[in-house]
matplotlib code that plots the C-alpha trace (Angstrom):
import matplotlib.pyplot as plt

x = [1.2, -1.8, 0.4, 3.0, 0.4, -1.2, 2.3, 3.2, 0.0, 0.5, 4.1, 3.1, 0.3, 2.5, 5.2, 2.7, 1.3, 4.8, 5.9, 2.6, 2.9, 6.5, 5.5, 2.7, 5.0, 7.6, 5.1, 3.6, 7.1, 8.1, 5.0, 6.0, 3.7, 3.5, 6.4, 5.4, 2.2, 1.3, -0.7, -3.1, -4.8, -6.7, -4.3, -1.2, 0.5, 3.5, 5.3, 5.4, 7.0, 4.7, 7.3, 6.8, 3.0, 3.6, 5.9, 3.3, 0.5, 2.5, 4.5, 3.1, 6.6, 6.4, 9.2, 10.1, 9.1, 5.6, 5.2, 6.1, 3.6, 0.8, 1.4, 1.1, -2.1, -3.3, -3.7, -2.8, -0.6, -2.8, -5.8, -3.9, -2.7, -6.3, -7.5, -4.6, -5.4, -9.2, -10.1, -12.8, -13.2, -14.1, -13.9, -11.5, -13.5, -16.7, -14.8, -13.5, -16.9, -18.6, -15.8, -16.5, -20.2, -22.1, -22.2, -18.5, -17.7, -19.7, -17.8, -14.4, -15.2, -16.2, -13.0, -10.9, -11.9, -9.8, -7.0, -6.0, -3.2, -1.3, -2.8, -6.3, -6.2, -7.0, -8.0, -10.8, -8.5, -5.7, -7.9, -9.6, -6.2, -5.1, -8.3, -8.3, -4.5, -5.0, -7.8, -6.0, -3.5, -5.8, -9.4, -9.4, -8.5, -6.9, -6.3, -2.5, -2.7, -4.6, -1.8, 0.9, -0.6, -1.5, 0.0, 1.6, 4.8, 3.0, -0.5, -2.4, -4.4, -6.9, -6.2, -9.2, -11.5, -9.3, -11.5, -14.5, -12.8, -13.3, -17.0, -17.5, -15.8, -17.5, -20.9, -20.4, -18.9, -21.8, -24.2, -22.2, -24.3, -27.5, -26.1, -26.9, -23.6]
y = [31.9, 32.8, 35.5, 32.8, 30.4, 33.1, 34.2, 30.6, 29.9, 33.1, 32.1, 28.6, 29.8, 32.4, 29.8, 27.4, 30.2, 31.2, 27.6, 26.7, 29.7, 28.8, 25.2, 26.3, 28.7, 26.0, 23.5, 26.0, 26.9, 23.2, 22.2, 21.9, 22.5, 19.8, 19.4, 16.3, 15.1, 11.7, 12.6, 9.9, 9.8, 6.6, 3.8, 6.0, 7.3, 9.7, 11.6, 15.3, 18.2, 21.1, 23.4, 21.8, 22.5, 26.0, 26.8, 25.4, 27.5, 30.7, 30.7, 27.9, 26.3, 22.5, 20.2, 17.4, 14.7, 16.3, 16.7, 13.1, 12.0, 14.1, 12.7, 9.2, 10.2, 11.8, 15.2, 18.6, 20.8, 23.8, 22.0, 21.3, 24.9, 26.2, 23.9, 24.9, 28.6, 28.5, 31.2, 31.4, 34.8, 34.3, 36.1, 34.1, 34.6, 33.4, 30.5, 29.5, 29.6, 27.6, 24.9, 24.3, 23.7, 20.5, 21.7, 22.5, 19.0, 17.6, 19.6, 18.8, 15.1, 15.3, 17.3, 14.9, 12.1, 14.0, 15.6, 13.6, 12.5, 9.3, 7.6, 9.2, 10.4, 13.9, 14.7, 17.1, 19.0, 19.2, 20.4, 23.0, 24.4, 24.6, 26.3, 28.9, 29.6, 30.0, 32.6, 34.6, 36.4, 37.7, 36.6, 34.1, 30.4, 28.7, 25.0, 25.5, 27.4, 24.5, 22.2, 24.6, 25.1, 21.5, 20.8, 17.4, 16.7, 14.5, 14.7, 12.3, 13.9, 12.3, 14.2, 13.0, 14.7, 17.8, 20.1, 19.1, 20.8, 24.2, 23.5, 22.1, 25.1, 27.6, 26.0, 26.4, 29.9, 31.1, 30.1, 31.8, 35.0, 32.9, 31.0, 32.2, 33.3]
z = [116.7, 114.6, 112.8, 112.0, 110.7, 108.5, 107.2, 106.6, 104.7, 102.5, 101.9, 100.8, 98.6, 97.0, 96.4, 94.9, 92.6, 91.4, 90.8, 89.1, 86.7, 86.0, 85.3, 83.0, 81.1, 80.7, 79.5, 77.0, 75.7, 75.3, 73.3, 69.7, 66.8, 64.1, 61.8, 59.9, 58.2, 57.1, 54.1, 52.8, 49.4, 48.8, 49.6, 49.3, 52.4, 52.5, 55.1, 54.3, 56.2, 57.2, 55.8, 52.3, 52.6, 53.9, 51.0, 48.6, 50.2, 50.3, 47.1, 44.9, 44.9, 45.4, 46.6, 44.3, 46.8, 47.3, 43.6, 43.0, 45.7, 44.3, 40.8, 42.1, 43.9, 40.7, 42.4, 41.2, 43.3, 42.5, 44.0, 47.2, 47.4, 47.0, 49.8, 52.1, 51.6, 52.0, 54.5, 57.1, 58.9, 62.6, 65.9, 68.1, 71.2, 69.6, 68.0, 71.4, 72.9, 70.2, 70.2, 73.8, 73.2, 72.1, 68.5, 68.6, 70.0, 67.1, 64.5, 66.1, 66.1, 62.4, 61.4, 63.5, 61.1, 58.5, 60.7, 63.8, 66.0, 65.3, 68.3, 67.7, 71.4, 72.3, 68.8, 69.8, 72.2, 69.7, 67.0, 69.2, 70.2, 66.6, 65.4, 68.2, 67.8, 64.1, 64.6, 67.3, 65.1, 62.3, 63.0, 60.2, 59.8, 56.9, 56.6, 56.4, 59.7, 61.4, 60.3, 61.3, 64.7, 65.5, 68.9, 68.2, 66.3, 63.7, 62.2, 60.0, 57.3, 54.9, 51.8, 50.0, 52.5, 53.3, 51.3, 53.6, 56.6, 55.1, 54.5, 58.0, 59.7, 57.5, 58.2, 62.0, 61.8, 59.7, 62.5, 65.3, 65.3, 65.9, 68.9, 72.5, 74.2]

ax = plt.figure().add_subplot(projection="3d")
ax.plot(x, y, z, "-o")
ax.set_aspect("equal")
plt.show()
């Protein structure tokens, strides 16, 4: 009887482990990255596709709708492109550790005032995921990568303060070697 109970317990634990891993893989594959941004400059708000910003960042080409919006906001496409491509070199492991610290929470909360979910819920977690995902592939983070990797289908971005993100992230990253991990 003990043998049957042990076998039954091992069977159930194995089945739970397999089903749990399958569920996690399914959930991870079904999470979509952002595809639309609500870009706000002053009192203006416009829905912009991530693909439009990605094209601007990579090639300098700008869609007519984004160009019209930037003209209304009195902003230059070159300035937005420069902001989107600002680069911070960072070790993804250290970044992950710091973003789970008190200082990391503080920075995430500050950056979440500029980039946030429509509901303003789980901003810290969403931003943390986007930052670490951005750093994983090449050990650097660009603003456009944060937007591309944001784990909700829509993001709200305060364009007037978008450049501040680079400075905030760079400030934290520059202090990483001095933090005790």
